[in-house]
C-alpha positions in Angstrom: 1.4 5.1 -22.1 4.1 4.1 -24.7 5.1 0.5 -24.9 8.2 1.3 -26.8 9.3 3.9 -24.0 8.7 1.5 -21.0 10.4 -1.4 -22.8 13.5 1.0 -23.5 13.5 2.2 -19.9 13.6 -1.5 -18.7 16.6 -2.3 -21.0 18.7 0.5 -19.4 21.6 -0.9 -17.0 23.9 0.6 -14.5 21.4 2.7 -12.7 20.4 2.5 -9.1 16.9 1.1 -8.4 15.3 4.3 -7.3 16.7 6.2 -10.5 15.5 3.4 -12.8 11.9 3.6 -11.0 12.0 7.3 -12.1 13.0 6.7 -15.6 10.4 4.0 -15.9 7.5 6.2 -14.5 8.6 8.9 -16.8 8.6 6.6 -19.9 5.1 5.5 -18.7 3.9 9.0 -19.1 5.3 9.2 -22.5 3.0 9.8 -25.5 4.0 8.6 -28.8 2.2 11.4 -30.6 2.5 14.3 -28.2 5.6 13.5 -26.2 6.4 13.5 -22.5 5.0 16.3 -20.2 4.3 15.0 -16.7 4.4 17.4 -13.9 6.8 16.9 -11.0 4.1 16.3 -8.6 2.7 13.7 -10.8 6.1 11.9 -11.1 6.9 12.3 -7.3 3.5 10.5 -6.5 4.2 7.8 -9.0 7.7 7.1 -7.7 6.7 7.5 -4.0 9.4 10.1 -3.1 9.6 13.8 -2.4 10.1 16.5 -5.1 13.6 17.2 -4.0 14.6 13.6 -4.2 12.9 13.2 -7.6 14.8 16.3 -8.9 18.2 14.5 -7.8 17.3 11.5 -9.9 16.3 13.4 -12.8 19.7 15.1 -12.7 21.4 11.8 -12.7 19.4 10.5 -15.6 20.2 13.8 -17.5 24.0 13.4 -16.6 23.7 9.8 -17.8 22.4 11.0 -21.3 19.1 9.2 -20.8 16.9 12.3 -20.9 16.9 15.9 -21.8 14.7 18.6 -20.2 13.2 21.5 -22.1 11.4 24.1 -20.0 8.9 26.5 -21.3 7.4 29.9 -19.9 4.4 31.8 -20.7 5.8 34.8 -22.7 3.0 37.0 -21.1 2.9 35.9 -17.3 6.5 34.4 -17.2 4.9 31.7 -15.3 6.4 28.1 -15.7 4.6 25.8 -18.0 5.0 22.0 -18.3 8.6 20.8 -18.7 8.9 18.5 -21.8 11.1 15.5 -21.2 12.9 14.2 -24.2 13.7 10.6 -24.0 17.0 8.9 -25.1 15.2 6.7 -27.9 13.3 9.6 -29.4 14.5 11.3 -32.9 16.5 14.4 -32.3 17.6 13.5 -28.7 21.2 14.4 -29.4 20.3 17.8 -31.1 22.2 20.6 -29.3 20.2 23.1 -27.2 19.0 26.0 -29.4 18.4 29.9 -28.6 14.6 29.2 -28.4 14.8 26.3 -26.0 17.5 27.6 -23.9 18.1 24.2 -22.5 19.8 21.0 -23.2 22.8 18.9 -21.8 25.8 17.3 -23.5 27.5 15.7 -20.4 29.2 18.8 -18.8 28.1 20.4 -15.8 29.7 23.7 -16.8 27.1 24.6 -19.4 24.3 24.3 -16.9 25.8 27.2 -15.0 25.5 29.8 -17.9 23.4 32.8 -17.3 19.6 32.5 -18.6 18.8 33.2 -22.2 16.4 36.2 -23.1 14.2 33.8 -24.9 13.7 31.3 -22.2 13.9 33.6 -19.1 15.3 31.0 -17.0 18.5 29.4 -15.9 19.6 26.9 -13.2 18.0 23.4 -12.8 17.6 21.7 -9.4 21.2 20.7 -8.1 23.2 23.1 -10.0 24.3 26.6 -9.2 23.3 29.5 -11.4 22.4 33.2 -11.3 18.7 33.8 -11.1 17.0 35.2 -14.1 16.1 39.0 -14.6 12.6 38.5 -14.0 12.8 36.4 -10.8 14.3 37.4 -7.6 15.9 33.8 -7.1 16.2 30.7 -9.0 12.8 29.0 -9.4 14.1 25.6 -8.1 15.6 25.1 -4.8 19.1 23.3 -4.4 18.1 20.2 -2.3 21.4 20.0 -0.7 21.3 23.6 0.9 17.4 23.5 2.2 17.3 24.1 5.9 14.0 22.2 6.0 13.9 19.1 3.7 10.5 17.5 2.9 10.1 14.2 4.6 10.0 11.1 2.2 7.0 9.1 2.0 9.3 6.2 1.5 13.0 6.7 2.1 15.3 6.3 -0.9 17.4 3.9 0.7 14.2 1.5 1.1 13.4 2.0 -2.5 17.0 0.9 -3.4 16.9 -2.0 -1.2 13.5 -3.2 -2.3 15.1 -5.5 -4.7 17.4 -6.9 -2.2 14.6 -8.6 -0.4 13.5 -12.2 -1.3 12.6 -11.8 -5.0 9.5 -13.3 -6.4 10.3 -16.7 -8.2 9.6 -17.2 -11.9 7.3 -19.9 -10.9 5.1 -17.7 -8.7 5.1 -15.0 -11.4 4.1 -17.5 -13.9 1.0 -18.7 -11.7 0.0 -15.1 -11.4 0.2 -14.6 -15.1 -2.1 -17.6 -15.6 -4.5 -16.5 -13.0 -4.9 -13.3 -14.8 -5.2 -15.0 -18.2 -2.1 -13.4 -19.7 0.0 -15.1 -22.2 3.8 -15.1 -21.2 4.7 -15.2 -24.9 2.9 -11.9 -25.7 3.0 -9.9 -22.4 1.9 -6.1 -22.5 4.7 -3.7 -21.6 3.1 -3.3 -18.2 3.8 -6.8 -17.3 7.5 -7.0 -18.8 10.6 -6.7 -16.9 11.1 -6.2 -13.2 8.6 -3.4 -12.2 5.6 -6.0 -12.1 7.7 -8.4 -10.0 8.3 -5.4 -7.7 4.6 -4.8 -7.2 4.0 -8.3 -6.4 7.0 -8.3 -4.0 5.3 -5.2 -2.2 1.8 -7.0 -2.0 3.8 -9.7 0.0 6.3 -7.8 2.1 4.1 -4.6 2.9 0.6 -5.9 2.8 1.3 -9.2 4.5 -0.2 -11.4 1.8 1.2 -14.8 1.0 1.9 -15.9 -2.6 -0.9 -18.1 -2.5 -3.3 -15.4 -1.3 -1.9 -12.9 -4.0 -2.7 -15.5 -6.7 -6.1 -16.5 -5.3 -7.1 -12.7 -5.1 -5.9 -12.2 -8.6 -8.1 -15.0 -9.8 -11.1 -13.6 -7.9 -10.4 -10.2 -9.6 -10.2 -11.8 -13.0 -13.7 -13.4 -12.5 -15.1 -10.0 -11.9 -13.7 -8.4 -14.9 -13.8 -9.8 -18.4 -10.4 -8.3 -19.5 -7.0 -8.8 -18.0 -5.6 -5.7 -15.9 -3.6 -3.2 -17.7 -0.8 -3.6 -15.3 -0.1 -4.6 -11.7 -1.2 -1.3 -10.3 -4.8 -2.1 -11.4 -4.7 -4.9 -8.7 -3.7 -2.7 -5.8 -7.2 -2.1 -4.5 -8.1 -5.8 -4.7 -4.8 -6.6 -2.7 -5.3 -4.0 -0.3 -8.8 -5.3 0.6 -7.7 -8.9 0.6 -5.1 -7.6 3.2 -7.6 -5.7 5.2 -10.0 -9.0 5.4 -7.0 -11.0 6.5 -6.5 -8.7 9.5 -10.1 -8.7 10.4 -10.3 -12.5 10.1 -7.3 -12.8 12.6 -8.9 -10.4 15.0 -12.1 -12.5 15.0 -10.2 -15.6 15.7 -8.3 -14.0 18.6 -11.5 -13.0 20.5 -12.7 -15.5 22.9 -16.4 -16.5 22.4 -18.7 -15.5 25.3 -19.5 -18.2 27.8 -23.2 -19.2 27.7 -25.0 -18.1 30.8 -26.0 -20.6 33.4 -29.6 -22.0 33.2 -32.0 -20.2 35.5 -33.1 -22.4 38.5 -36.8 -23.1 38.2 -39.0 -21.7 40.9 -40.0 -23.8 43.8 -43.9 -24.2 43.5 -44.3 -27.3 45.9 -42.7 -26.3 49.3 -43.8 -29.2 51.2 -42.4 -31.8 48.5 -39.2 -29.6 48.5 -38.8 -30.0 52.4 -39.7 -33.7 52.4 -37.0 -34.4 49.9 -34.7 -32.6 52.2 -35.7 -34.5 55.2 -35.6 -38.0 53.6 -32.0 -37.3 52.2 -28.7 -37.2 54.1 -28.1 -33.7 53.4 -27.6 -31.1 56.1 -31.1 -29.9 57.6 -31.0 -27.1 60.3 -33.6 -27.8 63.0 -35.2 -24.3 62.5 -35.5 -24.9 58.8 -39.1 -26.5 59.0 -41.8 -24.9 60.8 -44.8 -26.6 62.5 -47.1 -25.7 59.7 -44.8 -27.2 57.3 -44.3 -30.5 59.4 -48.0 -31.0 59.7 -48.3 -30.4 55.8 -45.8 -33.2 55.0 -47.3 -35.7 57.4 -50.9 -34.7 56.2 -49.8 -35.7 52.5 -47.6 -38.7 53.7 -44.4 -37.2 52.1 -42.7 -38.2 55.4 -43.0 -40.3 58.5 -43.0 -39.1 62.2 -40.0 -41.5 62.8 -38.0 -39.9 60.1 -38.8 -36.4 61.4 -37.6 -37.5 64.8 -34.4 -38.8 63.3 -33.6 -35.7 61.6 -34.4 -33.7 65.0 -37.7 -32.1 63.9 -40.1 -32.3 66.8 
């Protein structure tokens, strides 16, 4: 990661949000000593878009004069090697394309339509028409506008462009988040500067369903587990996803009704004469056939009922 590169990307103006995100992640992959060599698959994953969409935004950045691509091929196998991206702030960016690189861009699309050079053995880039090279039956990159089947976007470009149109994270909330992480607003690392970190916080709120207070509480808990502040908001993604999952599980438990306690079991009747005597002495309904002669004699013998009460209740 190069802080100089990411700060330079943040300072660029006049770009669509999705295009600026591609530029920012491209600069994030820049190494001050070795340059910038990310694969398209890596950039597409970082920016959460398809490779076809990524190529469109790279072409926009190149036409805007912010990047220049130098493609390399293995001279023995003719297989493509990692493309080098030269960024606008690097020395030698304005240098004209050479016979060795066979690549470059000075602002006119016409130069991109030239035949491939013998040294580079390649020609067209995505989105521009060109003749295929002698060693390849067709151009090595497809034109995204002529594909019969387009790759589905993991996140539509319009959604990326409209992300900032949602309710933005306030300076007060972002400041509380920095305090919870132990970061000094006066000396912020490059990862925490500009609008990209605020976009992360906005996604935690809008896509994961966390409130701003829950985001700050999760950041504080994460900070207690780690002695050093996170390198950037991406390092907090897992903690925020776990917090969102716990929130969903807690809500599900609250919706479940507790099971009703079972009714207490009736104790077994061990003294039948006493049970029937209580029934006779009460005013409850008593069927005449409920008490046998044996039960009548047992109640009379124990003095539980009187003969007069039995006659009143219809027991003979």
